[in-house]
N, C-alpha and C positions, 0 to 999 in steps of 0.2 A: 081106132082110126089114126092114121099117120098123115100129117100134112106135109106135102113135098114143097121144096123151094121152087121158085119160078123157073130156074135153070133146069132143075131135074125134071119138072113137068114138061118143059119144052123138048127135052131129049126124048122122053117117052112118047110124046105126041108128035114128034118129028116136026116141030115148029122152028122157025128161024127167030133167033133172039137178036134184037138190035144191039149193036155194039155199045158198050158202056161209054158214056160221055166223059170227057176229060174234066177234071176239077177246074172250075173257072178261076180259081185263085181269089185274090183279094177283090173286094168291091166296096163302094161307098154307100152310105145310108144316111138319110136325114134323121136327126135326133135332137132332144132337148135335155139340158142338164141345168136344173134350177131355172133362172131367168134367161139363160143363154141358149140360142138356137144354132145348130150346126147343120149346114146343108149337105156337106160331104164328109162324114165321119168314116174313116177307113176301117173296114171290118175284115175279119178272118186273117189276122196277122200271122197265124200259125204258131204263135208263141205262148198261148194260154194266159196272157196278161193283157190288161187294158191300160194303155198309156195315156197320160194327161200331161200336156206342157205345164210347166210351173206358172207361166203367164196366165193360163186359163184358171188354174187353181186360185191364184191371187184375185182374178176378176170375180170369182165366185165367193170371195171373202175368206178363203182359207190361208192361214199363215203358220199353223202348227200341223205337223205331220207325224204319223206313227213311224217308228223305225221299221224297216222291212227286211234288212239283212240279206239282200240279194244284190247281185251285180248283173247287168245286162250285157251280153256279148252280141255285138252287131255283126252284120254279114261280112264286114271287112276284118273281123276278129278283134276290133277295138272294143274296149270295155268301158261302160258308163255306169256310174254309181247314182242311183236314184236319190232324189231329195227326201223321199219318204213315201208313205202310203195313205190314202183316204179310203175308208171302208163304208160300204153300204150307201153310196150316193144314189139318189133316185134318178136313174137314166130313163127318159121317156122316148119310146119309139112308137109312133102312131098313138094309139090309145092305151098302150101297155107301159107300165112302169116297172123297171127291173132294178132291184138293188144291186149295185155294181161296185166292186173294189177297183181302185185305180192306183197305179204306180205313177208317182209324180216325178217328172224328169225335166231338167233344164236343158233346153236346146235353143239354138239361134232362131229368132223369129223369121228371118228371110232366108233360111237355109234352103238350098235347091234340092229338089227330089228328082233323082235320075231313075 
């Protein structure tokens, strides 16, 4: 037996396939990290890294970071060097806890997002 894809089955059965929906892009999600609660954490940054402001890392009690040896290239092609990395922090989303590695980065608290 060969299982056909949805698209192939639709062609054979002469069915109309609805157009593929566009990627919605980034979205926000409430989460918790230790005692801190975040109502609007930005998800799907498309960069395969989880970023944490240095100020949040300090509020969580972290003052020593692992070297990470990477540089971050921003959309305007400027380069930022992270403070370091925190590994396997328990990020809670709903009732699920996910061990997450964070790149810790210093940035201005009141920096505008455009």
